[in-house]
LOKOLMAR-375315 format. One record per atom (N, C-alpha, C): residue in three letters; residue number from 1; atom name; x, y, z. Coordinates in Angstrom, 2 decimals, decimal comma. Example, Ala and Ser with C-alpha at 12.3 -4.5 7.8 and 13.67 -1.06 7.14 Angstrom:
<rs>
R  resn  resi  name        u        v        w
R   ALA     1     N    13,19    -5,69     7,80
R   ALA     1    CA    12,30    -4,50     7,80
R   ALA     1     C    13,20    -3,30     7,80
R   SER     2     N    12,85    -2,25     7,08
R   SER     2    CA    13,67    -1,06     7,14
R   SER     2     C    12,90     0,03     7,87
</rs>
This chain:
<rs>
R  resn  resi  name        u        v        w
R   UNK     1     N     1,05    -1,21    -0,09
R   UNK     1    CA     0,01     0,11    -0,02
R   UNK     1     C     0,92     1,26    -0,15
R   UNK     2     N     2,16     1,28    -0,67
R   UNK     2    CA     3,09     2,26    -0,66
R   UNK     2     C     2,34     3,49    -1,20
R   UNK     3     N     1,27     3,62    -2,14
R   UNK     3    CA     0,61     4,89    -2,76
R   UNK     3     C    -0,15     5,47    -1,59
R   UNK     4     N    -0,29     4,95    -0,50
R   UNK     4    CA    -1,69     5,67     0,55
R   UNK     4     C    -1,13     6,80     0,74
R   UNK     5     N     0,02     6,95     1,37
R   UNK     5    CA     0,89     8,65     2,12
R   UNK     5     C     1,21     8,72     0,79
R   UNK     6     N     0,55     9,65    -0,40
R   UNK     6    CA     1,09     9,74    -1,62
R   UNK     6     C     2,77    10,59    -1,71
R   UNK     7     N     2,85    11,48    -0,67
R   UNK     7    CA     4,21    12,24    -0,71
R   UNK     7     C     5,57    11,32    -0,59
R   UNK     8     N     5,24    10,24     0,41
R   UNK     8    CA     6,51    10,01     1,03
R   UNK     8     C     7,37     8,80    -0,10
R   UNK     9     N     7,06     9,00    -1,29
R   UNK     9    CA     7,82     8,17    -2,37
R   UNK     9     C     9,00     9,03    -2,99
R   UNK    10     N     8,83    10,59    -2,51
R   UNK    10    CA     9,92    11,86    -2,81
R   UNK    10     C    10,65    11,69    -2,14
R   UNK    11     N    11,20    10,88    -1,08
R   UNK    11    CA    12,25    10,76    -0,14
R   UNK    11     C    12,62     9,37    -0,47
R   UNK    12     N    14,39     9,36    -0,37
R   UNK    12    CA    14,70     7,87    -0,01
R   UNK    12     C    14,86     8,10     1,63
R   UNK    13     N    14,45     7,36     2,14
R   UNK    13    CA    14,37     6,90     3,26
R   UNK    13     C    15,05     6,05     3,95
R   UNK    14     N    15,66     4,87     2,87
R   UNK    14    CA    17,01     3,78     3,21
R   UNK    14     C    17,72     4,36     4,39
R   UNK    15     N    18,73     5,64     4,47
R   UNK    15    CA    19,90     5,62     5,52
R   UNK    15     C    18,58     5,51     6,97
R   UNK    16     N    17,65     5,92     7,00
R   UNK    16    CA    16,89     6,02     8,10
R   UNK    16     C    16,11     4,64     8,62
R   UNK    17     N    15,91     4,40     7,08
R   UNK    17    CA    15,49     2,70     8,08
R   UNK    17     C    16,36     1,56     8,11
R   UNK    18     N    17,13     1,74     7,62
R   UNK    18    CA    18,54     0,69     7,72
R   UNK    18     C    18,77     1,09     8,96
R   UNK    19     N    18,69     2,21     9,76
R   UNK    19    CA    19,61     2,72    11,07
R   UNK    19     C    18,05     2,10    12,01
R   UNK    20     N    17,25     2,37    11,90
R   UNK    20    CA    16,17     1,68    12,95
R   UNK    20     C    15,78     0,42    12,62
R   UNK    21     N    16,10    -0,54    11,65
R   UNK    21    CA    16,34    -1,60    11,62
R   UNK    21     C    17,81    -2,30    12,08
R   UNK    22     N    18,43    -1,25    12,55
R   UNK    22    CA    19,94    -2,22    13,12
R   UNK    22     C    20,12    -2,06    14,60
R   UNK    23     N    19,30    -0,44    15,09
R   UNK    23    CA    19,70    -0,19    16,28
R   UNK    23     C    18,37    -0,14    16,95
R   UNK    24     N    17,19    -0,48    16,35
R   UNK    24    CA    15,73    -0,51    16,88
R   UNK    24     C    15,54    -2,04    17,82
R   UNK    25     N    14,08    -1,81    18,51
R   UNK    25    CA    14,01    -3,07    19,09
R   UNK    25     C    12,67    -3,46    18,49
R   UNK    26     N    12,71    -4,80    17,74
R   UNK    26    CA    11,29    -5,58    17,32
R   UNK    26     C    10,73    -5,67    18,33
R   UNK    27     N     9,50    -5,10    18,18
R   UNK    27    CA     8,28    -5,54    18,67
R   UNK    27     C     6,71    -6,24    17,95
R   UNK    28     N     6,29    -6,98    18,59
R   UNK    28    CA     5,12    -7,36    17,94
R   UNK    28     C     3,98    -6,71    18,71
R   UNK    29     N     2,90    -6,41    17,70
R   UNK    29    CA     1,29    -5,64    18,29
R   UNK    29     C     0,68    -6,63    17,91
R   UNK    30     N    -0,31    -6,93    18,84
R   UNK    30    CA    -1,54    -7,77    18,59
R   UNK    30     C    -2,50    -6,73    17,72
R   UNK    31     N    -3,43    -7,35    17,03
R   UNK    31    CA    -4,65    -6,70    16,50
R   UNK    31     C    -5,30    -6,10    18,00
R   UNK    32     N    -5,36    -4,50    17,28
R   UNK    32    CA    -6,42    -3,79    18,49
R   UNK    32     C    -5,32    -3,10    19,47
R   UNK    33     N    -4,41    -3,66    19,64
R   UNK    33    CA    -3,09    -3,33    20,65
R   UNK    33     C    -2,96    -1,97    20,03
R   UNK    34     N    -2,49    -0,69    21,00
R   UNK    34    CA    -2,41     0,50    20,29
R   UNK    34     C    -0,72     0,74    20,77
R   UNK    35     N    -0,08     1,47    19,64
R   UNK    35    CA     1,09     2,00    19,36
R   UNK    35     C     1,73     3,03    20,49
R   UNK    36     N     0,64     4,02    20,44
R   UNK    36    CA     0,36     5,17    21,50
R   UNK    36     C    -0,82     5,37    21,43
R   UNK    37     N    -1,68     6,24    22,65
R   UNK    37    CA    -2,95     6,48    22,81
R   UNK    37     C    -2,92     7,86    22,91
R   UNK    38     N    -4,08     8,50    22,17
R   UNK    38    CA    -3,83    10,01    22,54
R   UNK    38     C    -4,24    10,34    24,03
R   UNK    39     N    -3,29    11,10    24,30
R   UNK    39    CA    -3,02    12,09    25,72
R   UNK    39     C    -1,84    11,55    26,13
R   UNK    40     N    -0,72    10,63    25,48
R   UNK    40    CA     0,34    10,00    26,18
R   UNK    40     C     1,64    10,58    25,34
R   UNK    41     N     2,16    11,01    26,45
R   UNK    41    CA     3,86    11,30    25,68
R   UNK    41     C     4,04    10,25    24,58
R   UNK    42     N     4,49    10,54    23,50
R   UNK    42    CA     4,93     9,69    22,17
R   UNK    42     C     6,25     9,61    22,63
R   UNK    43     N     6,90     8,53    22,86
R   UNK    43    CA     8,10     8,08    23,59
R   UNK    43     C     8,88     7,27    22,08
R   UNK    44     N     8,36     6,76    21,15
R   UNK    44    CA     8,57     6,13    20,28
R   UNK    44     C     8,27     6,43    19,08
R   UNK    45     N     9,49     5,65    17,85
R   UNK    45    CA     8,76     5,55    16,29
R   UNK    45     C     8,84     4,46    15,89
R   UNK    46     N     8,67     4,38    14,99
R   UNK    46    CA     8,86     2,73    14,55
R   UNK    46     C     8,43     2,38    13,25
R   UNK    47     N     9,36     1,58    12,24
R   UNK    47    CA     9,00     1,00    10,98
R   UNK    47     C     8,74    -0,17    11,07
R   UNK    48     N     7,42    -0,12    10,36
R   UNK    48    CA     6,47    -1,40     9,96
R   UNK    48     C     6,94    -2,49     9,40
R   UNK    49     N     7,35    -3,37     9,81
R   UNK    49    CA     8,11    -4,62     8,93
R   UNK    49     C     6,69    -5,28     8,22
R   UNK    50     N     5,64    -6,13     9,03
R   UNK    50    CA     4,71    -6,20     8,48
R   UNK    50     C     3,25    -5,65     9,31
R   UNK    51     N     2,27    -5,47     8,56
R   UNK    51    CA     1,33    -4,99     9,23
R   UNK    51     C     1,01    -3,76     8,98
R   UNK    52     N    -0,44    -2,92     9,83
R   UNK    52    CA    -1,01    -1,95     9,23
R   UNK    52     C    -1,54    -1,25    10,66
R   UNK    53     N    -1,62    -0,11    10,83
R   UNK    53    CA    -2,09     0,83    11,83
R   UNK    53     C    -3,15     1,98    11,41
R   UNK    54     N    -4,20     2,07    12,16
R   UNK    54    CA    -4,74     3,62    11,95
R   UNK    54     C    -4,86     4,44    12,90
R   UNK    55     N    -5,02     5,40    12,61
R   UNK    55    CA    -4,52     6,73    13,37
R   UNK    55     C    -6,03     7,36    13,70
R   UNK    56     N    -6,59     7,63    14,59
R   UNK    56    CA    -7,71     8,01    15,25
R   UNK    56     C    -7,76     9,02    16,13
R   UNK    57     N    -8,55    10,13    16,09
R   UNK    57    CA    -8,75    10,97    17,30
R   UNK    57     C   -10,36    11,01    17,83
R   UNK    58     N   -10,16    11,79    18,80
R   UNK    58    CA   -11,49    11,19    19,84
R   UNK    58     C   -11,66    12,91    20,17
R   UNK    59     N   -12,98    13,44    19,64
R   UNK    59    CA   -13,28    14,51    19,85
R   UNK    59     C   -14,18    14,74    21,31
R   UNK    60     N   -14,17    15,90    21,78
R   UNK    60    CA   -15,03    16,27    23,02
R   UNK    60     C   -16,20    15,47    23,17
R   UNK    61     N   -16,93    15,32    22,55
R   UNK    61    CA   -18,31    14,17    22,48
R   UNK    61     C   -18,11    12,66    22,86
R   UNK    62     N   -16,61    12,29    22,63
R   UNK    62    CA   -15,97    11,13    22,55
R   UNK    62     C   -16,17    10,22    21,26
R   UNK    63     N   -16,55    10,83    20,40
R   UNK    63    CA   -16,83    10,28    18,61
R   UNK    63     C   -15,50    10,17    18,31
R   UNK    64     N   -15,16     8,76    17,58
R   UNK    64    CA   -13,39     8,91    16,90
R   UNK    64     C   -13,61     9,16    15,50
R   UNK    65     N   -12,84     9,60    15,35
R   UNK    65    CA   -12,58     9,60    13,74
R   UNK    65     C   -11,17     8,97    13,32
R   UNK    66     N   -11,50     8,70    11,86
R   UNK    66    CA   -10,18     8,08    11,36
R   UNK    66     C    -9,43     9,15    10,69
R   UNK    67     N    -8,21     9,54    10,94
R   UNK    67    CA    -7,21    10,51    10,53
R   UNK    67     C    -6,22    10,19     9,59
R   UNK    68     N    -5,92     8,69     9,58
R   UNK    68    CA    -4,78     8,52     8,61
R   UNK    68     C    -4,66     6,54     9,10
R   UNK    69     N    -3,81     6,31     8,00
R   UNK    69    CA    -3,44     5,01     8,25
R   UNK    69     C    -1,93     5,02     7,87
R   UNK    70     N    -1,18     3,69     8,10
R   UNK    70    CA     0,20     3,26     7,84
R   UNK    70     C     0,34     1,86     7,62
R   UNK    71     N     0,98     1,31     6,54
R   UNK    71    CA     0,87    -0,04     6,14
R   UNK    71     C     2,44    -0,48     6,27
R   UNK    72     N     2,53    -1,83     5,51
R   UNK    72    CA     3,87    -2,63     5,54
R   UNK    72     C     5,03    -1,41     5,15
R   UNK    73     N     6,30    -1,65     5,45
R   UNK    73    CA     7,19    -1,10     4,98
R   UNK    73     C     6,99     0,32     4,88
R   UNK    74     N     6,45     1,19     6,16
R   UNK    74    CA     6,33     2,42     6,17
R   UNK    74     C     6,63     2,66     7,86
R   UNK    75     N     6,50     4,30     8,19
R   UNK    75    CA     7,03     4,21     9,56
R   UNK    75     C     5,59     4,61    10,36
R   UNK    76     N     5,76     4,11    11,37
R   UNK    76    CA     4,21     4,53    12,34
R   UNK    76     C     4,70     5,07    13,53
R   UNK    77     N     3,80     6,28    13,66
R   UNK    77    CA     4,59     7,02    14,89
R   UNK    77     C     3,52     8,41    14,85
R   UNK    78     N     3,43     9,47    15,82
R   UNK    78    CA     2,84    10,76    15,69
R   UNK    78     C     4,47    11,57    15,79
R   UNK    79     N     5,07    11,59    14,49
R   UNK    79    CA     6,32    12,24    14,09
R   UNK    79     C     6,25    13,89    15,14
R   UNK    80     N     5,35    14,50    15,10
R   UNK    80    CA     5,67    15,81    15,48
R   UNK    80     C     5,55    15,70    17,06
R   UNK    81     N     4,54    15,01    17,54
R   UNK    81    CA     4,77    14,35    19,13
R   UNK    81     C     5,84    14,12    19,50
R   UNK    82     N     6,38    12,97    18,87
R   UNK    82    CA     7,74    12,42    19,03
R   UNK    82     C     8,80    13,41    18,94
R   UNK    83     N     8,67    14,12    18,04
R   UNK    83    CA    10,07    15,29    17,99
R   UNK    83     C    10,22    15,68    19,37
R   UNK    84     N     8,82    16,56    19,65
R   UNK    84    CA     8,83    17,50    20,71
R   UNK    84     C     8,71    16,74    22,01
R   UNK    85     N     8,41    15,35    21,97
R   UNK    85    CA     8,36    14,76    23,08
R   UNK    85     C     7,38    15,29    23,86
R   UNK    86     N     5,61    15,04    23,19
R   UNK    86    CA     4,85    15,95    23,85
R   UNK    86     C     3,43    14,88    23,63
R   UNK    87     N     2,30    15,15    24,15
R   UNK    87    CA     1,02    13,98    24,12
R   UNK    87     C     0,92    14,01    22,59
R   UNK    88     N     0,40    12,91    22,68
R   UNK    88    CA     0,03    12,65    21,38
R   UNK    88     C    -1,46    12,62    21,05
R   UNK    89     N    -1,83    13,48    19,91
R   UNK    89    CA    -3,23    14,06    19,69
R   UNK    89     C    -3,95    13,04    18,73
R   UNK    90     N    -3,37    11,59    18,61
R   UNK    90    CA    -4,25    10,90    17,83
R   UNK    90     C    -4,03     9,47    18,64
R   UNK    91     N    -4,71     8,20    18,76
R   UNK    91    CA    -4,38     6,85    19,14
R   UNK    91     C    -4,04     6,56    17,75
R   UNK    92     N    -3,04     5,51    17,70
R   UNK    92    CA    -2,35     4,53    16,80
R   UNK    92     C    -2,77     3,38    17,30
R   UNK    93     N    -3,28     2,42    16,42
R   UNK    93    CA    -3,82     1,03    16,67
R   UNK    93     C    -3,58     0,24    15,69
R   UNK    94     N    -3,05    -1,02    15,91
R   UNK    94    CA    -2,83    -2,02    15,06
R   UNK    94     C    -4,21    -2,61    14,44
R   UNK    95     N    -4,22    -2,76    13,38
R   UNK    95    CA    -5,32    -3,38    12,24
R   UNK    95     C    -5,29    -4,50    12,55
R   UNK    96     N    -4,53    -5,33    12,46
R   UNK    96    CA    -3,91    -6,97    12,57
R   UNK    96     C    -2,73    -7,01    13,13
R   UNK    97     N    -2,17    -8,27    13,39
R   UNK    97    CA    -0,83    -8,41    13,94
R   UNK    97     C     0,31    -7,75    13,37
R   UNK    98     N     1,30    -7,42    13,99
R   UNK    98    CA     2,48    -6,16    13,18
R   UNK    98     C     3,62    -6,46    14,10
R   UNK    99     N     4,56    -5,91    13,24
R   UNK    99    CA     5,93    -6,42    13,95
R   UNK    99     C     6,42    -5,07    13,54
R   UNK   100     N     7,25    -4,29    14,51
R   UNK   100    CA     7,69    -3,05    14,43
R   UNK   100     C     9,10    -3,29    15,17
R   UNK   101     N     9,61    -2,57    14,37
R   UNK   101    CA    11,38    -2,07    14,72
R   UNK   101     C    10,95    -0,58    15,52
R   UNK   102     N    11,27    -0,56    16,51
R   UNK   102    CA    11,20     0,62    17,43
R   UNK   102     C    12,55     1,52    17,77
R   UNK   103     N    12,17     3,08    17,69
R   UNK   103    CA    13,78     3,59    18,51
R   UNK   103     C    12,71     4,65    19,22
R   UNK   104     N    13,99     5,55    20,06
R   UNK   104    CA    13,18     6,30    21,11
R   UNK   104     C    13,94     7,70    20,30
R   UNK   105     N    13,46     8,90    21,23
R   UNK   105    CA    13,53    10,23    20,76
R   UNK   105     C    15,27    10,14    20,74
R   UNK   106     N    15,95     9,57    22,11
R   UNK   106    CA    17,56     9,71    21,81
R   UNK   106     C    18,03     9,33    20,64
R   UNK   107     N    17,47     7,84    20,23
R   UNK   107    CA    18,11     7,35    19,27
R   UNK   107     C    17,91     8,15    17,46
R   UNK   108     N    16,89     8,44    17,74
R   UNK   108    CA    16,64     9,53    16,29
R   UNK   108     C    17,66    10,45    16,47
R   UNK   109     N    17,18    11,37    17,84
R   UNK   109    CA    18,59    12,69    17,64
R   UNK   109     C    19,71    12,50    17,23
R   UNK   110     N    20,24    10,93    17,83
R   UNK   110    CA    21,72    10,51    17,63
R   UNK   110     C    22,17    10,30    15,95
R   UNK   111     N    20,79    10,11    15,46
R   UNK   111    CA    20,87     9,66    13,97
R   UNK   111     C    21,04    10,99    12,95
R   UNK   112     N    20,37    11,97    13,30
R   UNK   112    CA    20,48    13,00    12,92
R   UNK   112     C    21,48    13,97    13,40
R   UNK   113     N    22,36    13,50    14,25
R   UNK   113    CA    23,54    14,34    14,82
R   UNK   113     C    24,82    13,69    13,85
R   UNK   114     N    24,56    12,70    13,08
R   UNK   114    CA    25,74    11,64    12,68
R   UNK   114     C    26,22    12,58    11,56
R   UNK   115     N    25,42    12,89    10,79
R   UNK   115    CA    26,14    14,10     9,84
R   UNK   115     C    24,74    14,87     8,89
R   UNK   116     N    25,33    16,03     8,19
R   UNK   116    CA    24,39    16,83     7,52
R   UNK   116     C    23,44    16,22     6,73
R   UNK   117     N    23,93    15,18     6,12
R   UNK   117    CA    22,83    14,41     5,27
R   UNK   117     C    21,71    13,77     5,88
R   UNK   118     N    21,79    13,34     7,48
R   UNK   118    CA    21,10    12,84     8,30
R   UNK   118     C    19,96    14,40     8,42
R   UNK   119     N    20,84    14,99     8,98
R   UNK   119    CA    20,17    16,63     9,24
R   UNK   119     C    19,16    16,77     8,05
R   UNK   120     N    19,27    16,65     6,81
R   UNK   120    CA    18,82    17,15     5,56
R   UNK   120     C    17,56    16,33     5,47
R   UNK   121     N    18,17    15,06     5,94
R   UNK   121    CA    16,63    13,80     5,80
R   UNK   121     C    15,55    14,41     6,87
R   UNK   122     N    15,90    14,75     8,08
R   UNK   122    CA    15,17    14,80     9,01
R   UNK   122     C    14,23    15,87     8,67
R   UNK   123     N    14,91    17,32     8,09
R   UNK   123    CA    13,97    18,28     7,42
R   UNK   123     C    12,88    18,07     6,26
R   UNK   124     N    13,56    17,10     5,34
R   UNK   124    CA    12,71    16,70     4,30
R   UNK   124     C    11,27    16,00     4,82
R   UNK   125     N    11,87    15,11     5,80
R   UNK   125    CA    10,27    14,33     6,49
R   UNK   125     C     9,62    15,09     6,78
R   UNK   126     N    10,30    16,18     7,99
R   UNK   126    CA     9,24    16,96     8,41
R   UNK   126     C     8,37    17,76     7,30
R   UNK   127     N     9,01    18,35     5,99
R   UNK   127    CA     8,70    18,93     4,88
R   UNK   127     C     7,47    18,28     4,25
R   UNK   128     N     7,83    17,27     4,28
R   UNK   128    CA     6,83    16,00     3,69
R   UNK   128     C     5,93    15,84     4,47
R   UNK   129     N     5,92    15,75     5,63
R   UNK   129    CA     4,58    15,52     6,47
R   UNK   129     C     3,94    16,47     6,47
R   UNK   130     N     4,19    17,48     6,41
R   UNK   130    CA     3,53    19,11     6,20
R   UNK   130     C     2,69    19,14     5,06
R   UNK   131     N     3,47    18,87     3,73
R   UNK   131    CA     2,86    18,48     2,54
R   UNK   131     C     1,58    17,62     2,30
R   UNK   132     N     2,05    16,55     2,90
R   UNK   132    CA     0,61    15,60     3,01
R   UNK   132     C    -0,41    16,18     3,79
R   UNK   133     N    -0,31    16,56     4,95
R   UNK   133    CA    -1,35    17,15     5,91
R   UNK   133     C    -2,17    18,54     5,06
R   UNK   134     N    -1,02    19,26     4,39
R   UNK   134    CA    -1,84    20,58     3,91
R   UNK   134     C    -2,35    19,97     2,45
R   UNK   135     N    -2,09    19,43     1,80
R   UNK   135    CA    -2,50    18,60     0,56
R   UNK   135     C    -3,87    18,08     1,12
R   UNK   136     N    -4,03    16,98     2,32
R   UNK   136    CA    -5,42    16,41     2,29
R   UNK   136     C    -6,41    17,36     2,99
R   UNK   137     N    -5,84    18,30     3,77
R   UNK   137    CA    -6,57    19,60     4,42
R   UNK   137     C    -7,29    20,44     2,90
R   UNK   138     N    -6,65    20,48     1,58
R   UNK   138    CA    -6,97    21,27     0,51
R   UNK   138     C    -7,99    20,39    -0,24
R   UNK   139     N    -7,56    19,28    -0,42
R   UNK   139    CA    -8,70    18,35    -0,59
R   UNK   139     C    -9,80    18,31    -0,14
R   UNK   140     N   -10,08    18,29     1,22
R   UNK   140    CA   -11,29    18,30     1,78
R   UNK   140     C   -12,30    19,48     1,29
R   UNK   141     N   -11,16    20,56     0,95
R   UNK   141    CA   -12,23    21,75     0,82
R   UNK   141     C   -12,38    22,06    -1,17
R   UNK   142     N   -11,59    21,46    -1,83
R   UNK   142    CA   -11,78    21,19    -3,35
R   UNK   142     C   -12,07    19,97    -3,99
R   UNK   143     N   -12,27    19,13    -3,32
R   UNK   143    CA   -13,24    18,11    -3,93
R   UNK   143     C   -14,30    17,79    -3,58
R   UNK   144     N   -15,24    17,04    -4,09
R   UNK   144    CA   -16,27    16,22    -3,63
R   UNK   144     C   -15,85    15,18    -3,09
R   UNK   145     N   -16,97    14,66    -2,22
R   UNK   145    CA   -16,74    13,14    -1,91
R   UNK   145     C   -16,56    12,33    -2,82
R   UNK   146     N   -17,24    12,10    -3,71
R   UNK   146    CA   -16,85    11,08    -4,79
R   UNK   146     C   -15,67    11,61    -5,49
R   UNK   147     N   -14,84    12,64    -5,61
R   UNK   147    CA   -14,09    12,80    -6,20
R   UNK   147     C   -12,78    12,21    -5,28
R   UNK   148     N   -12,91    12,59    -4,18
R   UNK   148    CA   -11,99    12,17    -2,72
R   UNK   148     C   -11,97    10,45    -2,84
R   UNK   149     N   -12,98     9,97    -2,73
R   UNK   149    CA   -13,31     8,56    -2,90
R   UNK   149     C   -12,33     7,85    -4,08
R   UNK   150     N   -12,64     8,49    -5,38
R   UNK   150    CA   -12,20     7,97    -6,56
R   UNK   150     C   -10,54     8,16    -6,48
R   UNK   151     N   -10,28     9,28    -6,03
R   UNK   151    CA    -8,91     9,58    -5,78
R   UNK   151     C    -8,01     8,39    -4,97
R   UNK   152     N    -8,65     8,14    -3,70
R   UNK   152    CA    -8,14     7,14    -3,25
R   UNK   152     C    -8,19     5,69    -3,39
R   UNK   153     N    -8,98     5,54    -3,98
R   UNK   153    CA    -9,48     4,02    -4,95
R   UNK   153     C    -8,69     3,89    -6,01
R   UNK   154     N    -8,34     4,83    -6,85
R   UNK   154    CA    -7,43     4,57    -7,91
R   UNK   154     C    -5,55     4,56    -7,68
R   UNK   155     N    -5,65     5,43    -6,48
R   UNK   155    CA    -3,86     5,40    -5,87
R   UNK   155     C    -3,95     3,76    -5,12
R   UNK   156     N    -4,95     3,57    -4,42
R   UNK   156    CA    -4,54     2,49    -3,55
R   UNK   156     C    -5,84     1,26    -3,90
R   UNK   157     N    -6,08     0,54    -5,00
R   UNK   157    CA    -6,90    -0,53    -5,21
R   UNK   157     C    -7,49    -1,23    -4,33
R   UNK   158     N    -6,58    -1,78    -3,89
R   UNK   158    CA    -6,33    -3,07    -2,76
R   UNK   158     C    -6,90    -2,36    -1,44
R   UNK   159     N    -7,24    -1,22    -0,78
R   UNK   159    CA    -7,22    -0,89     0,08
R   UNK   159     C    -8,44    -1,30     0,85
R   UNK   160     N    -9,72    -1,56     0,08
R   UNK   160    CA   -11,05    -2,01     0,91
R   UNK   160     C   -10,53    -3,47     1,30
R   UNK   161     N    -9,52    -4,50     1,05
R   UNK   161    CA    -9,03    -5,49     1,33
R   UNK   161     C    -8,48    -5,53     2,84
R   UNK   162     N    -7,84    -4,31     3,17
R   UNK   162    CA    -7,35    -3,97     4,74
R   UNK   162     C    -8,22    -2,95     5,55
R   UNK   163     N    -9,40    -2,58     5,12
R   UNK   163    CA    -9,97    -1,35     5,72
R   UNK   163     C   -11,57    -1,87     5,56
R   UNK   164     N   -12,07    -1,37     6,27
R   UNK   164    CA   -13,78    -1,38     6,19
R   UNK   164     C   -14,47    -0,24     5,34
R   UNK   165     N   -15,50    -0,52     4,72
R   UNK   165    CA   -16,11     0,66     3,94
R   UNK   165     C   -16,33     1,88     5,45
R   UNK   166     N   -16,81     1,53     6,44
R   UNK   166    CA   -17,11     2,79     7,74
R   UNK   166     C   -15,49     3,37     8,20
R   UNK   167     N   -14,67     2,64     7,87
R   UNK   167    CA   -13,67     3,36     8,13
R   UNK   167     C   -12,99     3,92     7,06
R   UNK   168     N   -13,17     3,71     5,94
R   UNK   168    CA   -12,91     4,51     4,78
R   UNK   168     C   -13,96     5,96     4,51
R   UNK   169     N   -15,14     5,54     5,28
R   UNK   169    CA   -16,02     6,95     5,14
R   UNK   169     C   -15,65     7,59     6,04
R   UNK   170     N   -15,18     7,32     7,27
R   UNK   170    CA   -14,64     8,31     8,55
R   UNK   170     C   -13,15     9,13     8,11
R   UNK   171     N   -12,13     8,10     7,14
R   UNK   171    CA   -11,07     8,97     6,72
R   UNK   171     C   -11,64    10,19     5,64
R   UNK   172     N   -12,75     9,90     5,22
R   UNK   172    CA   -12,94    10,59     3,71
R   UNK   172     C   -13,69    11,76     4,22
R   UNK   173     N   -14,25    11,69     5,82
R   UNK   173    CA   -15,17    12,91     6,21
R   UNK   173     C   -16,51    12,59     5,73
R   UNK   174     N   -16,77    11,34     5,68
R   UNK   174    CA   -18,51    11,31     4,75
R   UNK   174     C   -19,04    10,10     5,62
R   UNK   175     N   -20,30    10,40     5,63
R   UNK   175    CA   -21,16     9,10     6,39
R   UNK   175     C   -21,13     8,10     5,35
R   UNK   176     N   -21,33     6,55     6,52
R   UNK   176    CA   -21,24     5,24     5,74
R   UNK   176     C   -22,00     5,30     4,42
R   UNK   177     N   -23,06     6,18     4,54
R   UNK   177    CA   -24,63     5,88     3,39
R   UNK   177     C   -24,02     6,80     2,31
R   UNK   178     N   -23,31     7,65     2,94
R   UNK   178    CA   -22,94     8,62     1,78
R   UNK   178     C   -21,93     7,78     1,09
R   UNK   179     N   -20,88     7,36     1,33
R   UNK   179    CA   -19,73     6,31     0,25
R   UNK   179     C   -20,55     5,04    -0,05
R   UNK   180     N   -21,61     4,77     0,51
R   UNK   180    CA   -22,65     3,43    -0,37
R   UNK   180     C   -23,41     3,93    -1,54
R   UNK   181     N   -23,95     5,23    -1,30
R   UNK   181    CA   -24,33     5,75    -2,68
R   UNK   181     C   -23,14     6,15    -3,59
R   UNK   182     N   -22,25     6,81    -3,03
R   UNK   182    CA   -21,35     7,09    -4,05
R   UNK   182     C   -20,56     5,94    -4,73
R   UNK   183     N   -20,26     4,41    -4,23
R   UNK   183    CA   -19,71     3,51    -4,53
R   UNK   183     C   -20,96     2,79    -5,66
R   UNK   184     N   -22,36     3,03    -5,25
R   UNK   184    CA   -23,42     2,21    -6,21
R   UNK   184     C   -23,30     3,26    -7,75
R   UNK   185     N   -22,89     4,82    -7,07
R   UNK   185    CA   -23,04     5,42    -8,37
R   UNK   185     C   -21,81     5,11    -9,50
R   UNK   186     N   -20,83     4,67    -8,85
R   UNK   186    CA   -19,39     4,93    -9,36
R   UNK   186     C   -19,62     3,41   -10,25
R   UNK   187     N   -20,27     2,33    -9,63
R   UNK   187    CA   -20,37     1,51   -10,52
R   UNK   187     C   -21,21     1,09   -11,40
R   UNK   188     N   -22,49     2,25   -11,46
R   UNK   188    CA   -23,16     2,10   -12,41
R   UNK   188     C   -22,46     3,19   -13,90
R   UNK   189     N   -21,37     3,37   -13,65
R   UNK   189    CA   -21,10     4,35   -14,73
R   UNK   189     C   -20,47     3,48   -15,45
</rs>
């Protein structure tokens, strides 16, 4: 599912992936276990060797919304909260059994301090995350729900093998009934 987070393909992550695989600790997460909970200090980041996670936030009324996913061979964690050693504003929960190599804030800081190239990589990661979030926000204003659905399904045709329609509707900020109508309309075309 490498095209889910569409801008991550613009960076060569191999130096940091190699570092995490060499210096990190392998941890297994069972389906439903949390990588981090909303409101907890974000102490670790990880590289997902196998599995997938969903990112959810809960509002003051107790309603949960899905705000993101991460899949095999990508990073998991709340990078801004991790870098600031602050509380996570999302729950990150395993969708299935997962294998993840995790590192601490100190380990990542040591990686960035090794040389200029590593510092530049850290800056590019932050810039890419900002662009990803900004692009998603703009699409919520500029694309119809149907266009957002088609965009993600065209990018990730196997997505619905990994998540439910209800979860996809939450991610797209639409009601499940609206997603059902969109899917029926798309099939009829």
